[in-house]
N, CA, C and O atoms as a Tinker XYZ file with bonds, in Angstrom:
   300  protein
     1  N    -14.305000    7.364000   -3.119000    73     2
     2  CA   -13.527000    7.408000   -1.881000    64     1     3
     3  C    -12.293000    7.792000   -2.460000    63     2     4     5
     4  O    -11.829000    7.465000   -3.552000    81     3
     5  N    -11.725000    8.685000   -1.400000    73     3     6
     6  CA   -10.629000    9.823000   -1.633000    64     5     7
     7  C     -9.368000    8.555000   -0.760000    63     6     8     9
     8  O     -9.590000    7.841000    0.218000    81     7
     9  N     -8.031000    8.690000   -1.620000    73     7    10
    10  CA    -6.944000    8.488000   -0.916000    64     9    11
    11  C     -6.117000    9.317000   -0.020000    63    10    12    13
    12  O     -5.484000   10.325000   -0.334000    81    11
    13  N     -6.220000    8.673000    1.310000    73    11    14
    14  CA    -5.168000    9.485000    2.085000    64    13    15
    15  C     -4.505000    8.723000    3.112000    63    14    16    17
    16  O     -4.902000    8.048000    4.061000    81    15
    17  N     -3.474000    9.003000    2.682000    73    15    18
    18  CA    -2.029000    8.161000    3.364000    64    17    19
    19  C     -1.707000    8.525000    4.678000    63    18    20    21
    20  O     -1.372000    9.704000    4.787000    81    19
    21  N     -1.711000    7.681000    5.992000    73    19    22
    22  CA    -1.319000    7.841000    6.965000    64    21    23
    23  C      0.121000    8.367000    6.945000    63    22    24    25
    24  O      0.814000    8.315000    5.929000    81    23
    25  N      0.582000    8.924000    8.226000    73    23    26
    26  CA     1.674000    9.337000    8.359000    64    25    27
    27  C      2.733000    8.012000    8.443000    63    26    28    29
    28  O      3.879000    7.966000    7.995000    81    27
    29  N      1.919000    6.857000    9.221000    73    27    30
    30  CA     2.732000    5.490000    9.116000    64    29    31
    31  C      3.478000    5.346000    7.609000    63    30    32    33
    32  O      4.615000    5.188000    7.163000    81    31
    33  N      2.375000    5.473000    7.216000    73    31    34
    34  CA     2.128000    4.563000    5.754000    64    33    35
    35  C      3.551000    5.547000    4.566000    63    34    36    37
    36  O      4.307000    5.162000    3.674000    81    35
    37  N      3.310000    6.765000    5.166000    73    35    38
    38  CA     4.363000    7.529000    4.153000    64    37    39
    39  C      5.769000    7.243000    4.923000    63    38    40    41
    40  O      6.795000    7.345000    4.249000    81    39
    41  N      5.881000    6.860000    6.415000    73    39    42
    42  CA     6.946000    6.359000    6.585000    64    41    43
    43  C      7.320000    5.731000    5.954000    63    42    44    45
    44  O      8.298000    6.138000    5.328000    81    43
    45  N      6.866000    4.436000    5.692000    73    43    46
    46  CA     7.126000    3.320000    5.394000    64    45    47
    47  C      7.442000    3.350000    3.939000    63    46    48    49
    48  O      8.422000    2.639000    3.721000    81    47
    49  N      6.998000    3.881000    2.923000    73    47    50
    50  CA     6.889000    4.184000    1.719000    64    49    51
    51  C      8.651000    4.881000    1.542000    63    50    52    53
    52  O      9.481000    4.564000    0.690000    81    51
    53  N      8.769000    5.703000    2.455000    73    51    54
    54  CA     9.910000    6.195000    2.159000    64    53    55
    55  C     11.174000    5.390000    2.913000    63    54    56    57
    56  O     12.332000    5.632000    2.571000    81    55
    57  N     10.865000    4.402000    3.977000    73    55    58
    58  CA    12.125000    3.518000    4.338000    64    57    59
    59  C     12.043000    2.338000    3.531000    63    58    60    61
    60  O     13.085000    1.688000    3.450000    81    59
    61  N     11.102000    1.943000    2.955000    73    59    62
    62  CA    11.046000    0.914000    1.586000    64    61    63
    63  C     11.708000    1.592000    0.642000    63    62    64    65
    64  O     12.303000    0.706000    0.029000    81    63
    65  N     12.030000    2.843000    0.041000    73    63    66
    66  CA    12.820000    3.099000   -0.969000    64    65    67
    67  C     14.063000    3.312000   -0.769000    63    66    68    69
    68  O     14.974000    2.941000   -1.509000    81    67
    69  N     14.188000    4.065000    0.483000    73    67    70
    70  CA    15.831000    4.075000    1.109000    64    69    71
    71  C     16.307000    2.516000    1.122000    63    70    72    73
    72  O     17.507000    2.349000    0.904000    81    71
    73  N     15.615000    1.502000    1.322000    73    71    74
    74  CA    16.297000    0.040000    1.534000    64    73    75
    75  C     16.743000   -0.214000   -0.051000    63    74    76    77
    76  O     17.823000   -0.636000   -0.464000    81    75
    77  N     15.640000    0.153000   -0.752000    73    75    78
    78  CA    16.003000   -0.515000   -2.476000    64    77    79
    79  C     16.880000    0.122000   -2.831000    63    78    80    81
    80  O     17.678000   -0.383000   -3.621000    81    79
    81  N     17.010000    1.117000   -2.496000    73    79    82
    82  CA    17.998000    1.848000   -3.196000    64    81    83
    83  C     19.582000    1.658000   -2.802000    63    82    84    85
    84  O     20.550000    1.885000   -3.528000    81    83
    85  N     19.578000    1.371000   -1.997000    73    83    86
    86  CA    20.876000    0.939000   -1.053000    64    85    87
    87  C     21.532000    0.025000   -2.716000    63    86    88    89
    88  O     22.473000    0.478000   -3.368000    81    87
    89  N     20.798000   -1.219000   -3.082000    73    87    90
    90  CA    21.398000   -1.739000   -4.433000    64    89    91
    91  C     20.760000   -1.185000   -5.330000    63    90    92    93
    92  O     21.237000   -1.714000   -6.334000    81    91
    93  N     19.781000   -0.272000   -5.765000    73    91    94
    94  CA    19.550000   -0.097000   -6.938000    64    93    95
    95  C     17.937000    0.933000   -7.041000    63    94    96    97
    96  O     16.745000    0.633000   -7.101000    81    95
    97  N     18.837000    2.447000   -7.013000    73    95    98
    98  CA    17.327000    3.518000   -6.892000    64    97    99
    99  C     16.794000    2.839000   -8.073000    63    98   100   101
   100  O     15.618000    2.574000   -7.821000    81    99
   101  N     17.176000    2.347000   -9.496000    73    99   102
   102  CA    16.136000    2.629000  -10.495000    64   101   103
   103  C     14.859000    1.973000   -9.641000    63   102   104   105
   104  O     13.811000    2.536000   -9.324000    81   103
   105  N     15.251000    0.707000   -9.391000    73   103   106
   106  CA    14.490000   -0.314000   -9.011000    64   105   107
   107  C     13.292000    0.415000   -7.634000    63   106   108   109
   108  O     12.065000    0.373000   -7.542000    81   107
   109  N     14.100000    0.883000   -6.960000    73   107   110
   110  CA    13.298000    1.666000   -5.928000    64   109   111
   111  C     12.387000    2.345000   -5.992000    63   110   112   113
   112  O     11.325000    2.231000   -5.381000    81   111
   113  N     12.776000    3.326000   -6.930000    73   111   114
   114  CA    11.648000    4.087000   -7.642000    64   113   115
   115  C     10.318000    3.549000   -8.645000    63   114   116   117
   116  O      9.289000    4.116000   -9.012000    81   115
   117  N     10.796000    2.383000   -8.851000    73   115   118
   118  CA     9.800000    1.671000   -9.732000    64   117   119
   119  C      8.609000    0.811000   -8.762000    63   118   120   121
   120  O      7.490000    0.346000   -8.981000    81   119
   121  N      9.314000    0.872000   -7.859000    73   119   122
   122  CA     8.509000   -0.388000   -6.339000    64   121   123
   123  C      7.681000    0.842000   -6.001000    63   122   124   125
   124  O      6.456000    0.901000   -6.100000    81   123
   125  N      8.482000    1.815000   -5.592000    73   123   126
   126  CA     7.422000    2.856000   -5.098000    64   125   127
   127  C      6.063000    3.348000   -5.679000    63   126   128   129
   128  O      5.033000    3.545000   -5.034000    81   127
   129  N      6.253000    3.510000   -7.031000    73   127   130
   130  CA     5.439000    3.735000   -8.375000    64   129   131
   131  C      4.430000    2.466000   -8.127000    63   130   132   133
   132  O      3.271000    2.631000   -7.748000    81   131
   133  N      4.918000    1.377000   -8.347000    73   131   134
   134  CA     4.019000   -0.055000   -7.949000    64   133   135
   135  C      2.931000    0.088000   -6.408000    63   134   136   137
   136  O      1.781000   -0.185000   -6.065000    81   135
   137  N      3.942000    0.579000   -5.949000    73   135   138
   138  CA     3.174000    0.351000   -4.366000    64   137   139
   139  C      1.742000    1.875000   -4.495000    63   138   140   141
   140  O      0.535000    1.693000   -4.334000    81   139
   141  N      2.258000    2.914000   -4.740000    73   139   142
   142  CA     1.343000    4.097000   -4.588000    64   141   143
   143  C      0.038000    4.002000   -5.703000    63   142   144   145
   144  O     -1.100000    4.426000   -5.502000    81   143
   145  N      0.507000    3.373000   -6.837000    73   143   146
   146  CA    -0.857000    2.490000   -7.889000    64   145   147
   147  C     -1.691000    1.374000   -7.623000    63   146   148   149
   148  O     -2.877000    1.217000   -7.913000    81   147
   149  N     -1.009000    0.722000   -7.109000    73   147   150
   150  CA    -1.797000   -0.113000   -6.132000    64   149   151
   151  C     -2.613000    0.613000   -5.060000    63   150   152   153
   152  O     -3.827000    0.468000   -5.200000    81   151
   153  N     -2.229000    1.351000   -4.035000    73   151   154
   154  CA    -3.146000    1.996000   -3.611000    64   153   155
   155  C     -4.314000    2.538000   -3.817000    63   154   156   157
   156  O     -5.475000    2.358000   -3.451000    81   155
   157  N     -3.393000    3.648000   -4.875000    73   155   158
   158  CA    -4.594000    3.892000   -5.505000    64   157   159
   159  C     -5.804000    2.979000   -6.030000    63   158   160   161
   160  O     -6.987000    3.239000   -5.808000    81   159
   161  N     -5.363000    1.924000   -6.726000    73   159   162
   162  CA    -6.368000    1.398000   -7.285000    64   161   163
   163  C     -7.372000    1.081000   -6.324000    63   162   164   165
   164  O     -8.291000    0.434000   -6.828000    81   163
   165  N     -7.508000    1.329000   -5.069000    73   163   166
   166  CA    -8.061000    0.970000   -4.100000    64   165   167
   167  C     -9.463000    1.750000   -4.304000    63   166   168   169
   168  O    -10.550000    1.178000   -4.233000    81   167
   169  N     -9.346000    2.743000   -4.493000    73   167   170
   170  CA   -10.029000    4.131000   -4.600000    64   169   171
   171  C    -11.552000    3.323000   -5.626000    63   170   172   173
   172  O    -12.769000    3.462000   -5.508000    81   171
   173  N    -10.860000    2.658000   -6.396000    73   171   174
   174  CA   -11.688000    2.286000   -7.622000    64   173   175
   175  C    -12.358000    0.928000   -7.327000    63   174   176   177
   176  O    -13.421000    0.750000   -7.922000    81   175
   177  N    -12.055000    0.226000   -6.752000    73   175   178
   178  CA   -12.751000   -1.079000   -6.455000    64   177   179
   179  C    -12.151000   -1.671000   -4.888000    63   178   180   181
   180  O    -11.413000   -2.642000   -4.719000    81   179
   181  N    -12.601000   -0.954000   -4.068000    73   179   182
   182  CA   -12.230000   -1.030000   -2.482000    64   181   183
   183  C    -12.867000   -2.152000   -2.078000    63   182   184   185
   184  O    -12.588000   -2.627000   -0.977000    81   183
   185  N    -13.691000   -2.668000   -2.793000    73   183   186
   186  CA   -14.465000   -4.242000   -1.670000    64   185   187
   187  C    -13.357000   -5.822000   -2.635000    63   186   188   189
   188  O    -13.434000   -7.032000   -2.423000    81   187
   189  N    -12.435000   -5.031000   -3.670000    73   187   190
   190  CA   -11.770000   -6.384000   -4.308000    64   189   191
   191  C    -10.889000   -6.485000   -3.565000    63   190   192   193
   192  O    -10.173000   -7.360000   -4.051000    81   191
   193  N    -10.270000   -5.993000   -2.270000    73   191   194
   194  CA    -9.377000   -6.226000   -1.246000    64   193   195
   195  C    -10.367000   -7.448000   -0.402000    63   194   196   197
   196  O    -11.571000   -7.701000   -0.428000    81   195
   197  N     -9.134000   -8.065000    0.373000    73   195   198
   198  CA    -9.574000   -9.118000    0.991000    64   197   199
   199  C     -9.846000   -8.062000    2.919000    63   198   200   201
   200  O     -9.279000   -7.008000    3.209000    81   199
   201  N    -10.885000   -8.877000    3.865000    73   199   202
   202  CA   -10.923000   -8.051000    4.833000    64   201   203
   203  C     -9.562000   -8.795000    5.442000    63   202   204   205
   204  O     -9.191000   -9.931000    5.146000    81   203
   205  N     -8.955000   -7.944000    6.300000    73   203   206
   206  CA    -7.879000   -8.311000    6.927000    64   205   207
   207  C     -8.276000   -8.952000    8.150000    63   206   208   209
   208  O     -9.072000   -8.551000    8.999000    81   207
   209  N     -7.482000  -10.197000    8.103000    73   207   210
   210  CA    -7.945000  -11.402000    9.198000    64   209   211
   211  C     -7.413000  -10.673000   10.681000    63   210   212   213
   212  O     -8.357000  -10.756000   11.466000    81   211
   213  N     -6.470000  -10.126000   11.205000    73   211   214
   214  CA    -6.431000   -9.721000   12.443000    64   213   215
   215  C     -7.146000   -8.599000   12.885000    63   214   216   217
   216  O     -7.125000   -8.342000   14.089000    81   215
   217  N     -7.905000   -7.741000   11.949000    73   215   218
   218  CA    -8.946000   -7.120000   12.513000    64   217   219
   219  C    -10.515000   -7.570000   12.400000    63   218   220   221
   220  O    -11.411000   -7.088000   13.094000    81   219
   221  N    -10.689000   -8.582000   11.397000    73   219   222
   222  CA   -11.857000   -9.344000   11.128000    64   221   223
   223  C    -13.288000   -8.131000   10.908000    63   222   224   225
   224  O    -14.375000   -8.436000   11.398000    81   223
   225  N    -13.167000   -7.122000   10.331000    73   223   226
   226  CA   -13.730000   -5.984000    9.693000    64   225   227
   227  C    -14.010000   -5.925000    8.651000    63   226   228   229
   228  O    -13.214000   -6.022000    7.716000    81   227
   229  N    -15.740000   -5.675000    8.514000    73   227   230
   230  CA   -15.667000   -5.417000    6.778000    64   229   231
   231  C    -14.878000   -4.480000    6.069000    63   230   232   233
   232  O    -14.451000   -4.545000    4.916000    81   231
   233  N    -14.702000   -3.301000    7.219000    73   231   234
   234  CA   -13.895000   -1.861000    6.662000    64   233   235
   235  C    -12.655000   -1.863000    6.342000    63   234   236   237
   236  O    -12.243000   -1.109000    5.462000    81   235
   237  N    -11.867000   -2.694000    6.988000    73   235   238
   238  CA   -10.632000   -2.649000    6.944000    64   237   239
   239  C    -10.090000   -3.482000    5.928000    63   238   240   241
   240  O    -10.820000   -4.429000    6.222000    81   239
   241  N     -9.452000   -3.903000    5.023000    73   239   242
   242  CA    -9.007000   -4.010000    4.018000    64   241   243
   243  C     -7.994000   -4.434000    3.816000    63   242   244   245
   244  O     -7.170000   -3.880000    4.544000    81   243
   245  N     -7.315000   -5.582000    2.823000    73   243   246
   246  CA    -6.122000   -5.533000    2.201000    64   245   247
   247  C     -5.703000   -6.131000    1.156000    63   246   248   249
   248  O     -5.901000   -7.345000    1.117000    81   247
   249  N     -4.839000   -5.326000   -0.271000    73   247   250
   250  CA    -4.474000   -5.542000   -0.581000    64   249   251
   251  C     -2.742000   -5.894000   -1.400000    63   250   252   253
   252  O     -1.887000   -5.079000   -1.050000    81   251
   253  N     -2.273000   -6.953000   -2.356000    73   251   254
   254  CA    -0.745000   -6.896000   -1.698000    64   253   255
   255  C     -0.349000   -6.525000   -3.389000    63   254   256   257
   256  O     -1.076000   -6.508000   -4.382000    81   255
   257  N      0.902000   -6.286000   -3.250000    73   255   258
   258  CA     1.709000   -6.122000   -4.262000    64   257   259
   259  C      2.841000   -6.809000   -3.962000    63   258   260   261
   260  O      3.038000   -6.778000   -2.748000    81   259
   261  N      3.865000   -7.564000   -4.703000    73   259   262
   262  CA     4.285000   -8.452000   -4.474000    64   261   263
   263  C      4.270000   -9.020000   -2.766000    63   262   264   265
   264  O      3.362000   -9.608000   -2.179000    81   263
   265  N      5.517000   -8.635000   -2.296000    73   263   266
   266  CA     5.510000   -8.872000   -0.719000    64   265   267
   267  C      5.180000   -7.818000    0.083000    63   266   268   269
   268  O      5.410000   -7.942000    1.286000    81   267
   269  N      4.629000   -6.676000   -0.373000    73   267   270
   270  CA     4.109000   -5.820000    0.571000    64   269   271
   271  C      2.855000   -5.822000    0.312000    63   270   272   273
   272  O      2.358000   -5.948000   -0.807000    81   271
   273  N      2.174000   -5.655000    1.542000    73   271   274
   274  CA     0.880000   -5.467000    2.170000    64   273   275
   275  C      0.562000   -4.193000    2.340000    63   274   276   277
   276  O      1.292000   -3.322000    2.812000    81   275
   277  N     -0.821000   -4.051000    1.853000    73   275   278
   278  CA    -1.444000   -2.230000    1.792000    64   277   279
   279  C     -2.608000   -2.591000    2.454000    63   278   280   281
   280  O     -3.430000   -3.275000    1.844000    81   279
   281  N     -2.828000   -2.236000    3.640000    73   279   282
   282  CA    -3.833000   -2.048000    4.426000    64   281   283
   283  C     -4.925000   -1.107000    4.257000    63   282   284   285
   284  O     -4.333000   -0.030000    4.183000    81   283
   285  N     -6.348000   -0.835000    4.135000    73   283   286
   286  CA    -6.695000    0.430000    4.071000    64   285   287
   287  C     -8.416000    0.179000    4.622000    63   286   288   289
   288  O     -8.766000   -0.969000    4.894000    81   287
   289  N     -9.230000    1.129000    4.728000    73   287   290
   290  CA   -10.257000    1.275000    5.047000    64   289   291
   291  C    -11.066000    2.007000    4.499000    63   290   292   293
   292  O    -10.873000    3.217000    4.388000    81   291
   293  N    -12.157000    1.377000    4.043000    73   291   294
   294  CA   -13.219000    1.626000    2.876000    64   293   295
   295  C    -13.975000    2.851000    3.415000    63   294   296   297
   296  O    -14.486000    3.555000    2.544000    81   295
   297  N    -14.159000    3.280000    4.843000    73   295   298
   298  CA   -14.784000    4.433000    5.046000    64   297   299
   299  C    -14.366000    5.432000    4.756000    63   298   300
   300  O    -15.009000    6.458000    4.979000    81   299
């Protein structure tokens, strides 16, 4: 499976980094790296994510990194 970021996801990452950077730029960089790594891990084991309750479709799943939810498609 190949990882592709939606435009919304990229914008969300930018917003998260800007928000955290207001208090601590180093922490912001670390969080973004963790989120990107967690998203990348879905390409190796996509079925470990749970089905997103709002969609209830087997190919739309989610994983979490801290309080952040990463929604992805296994298609």
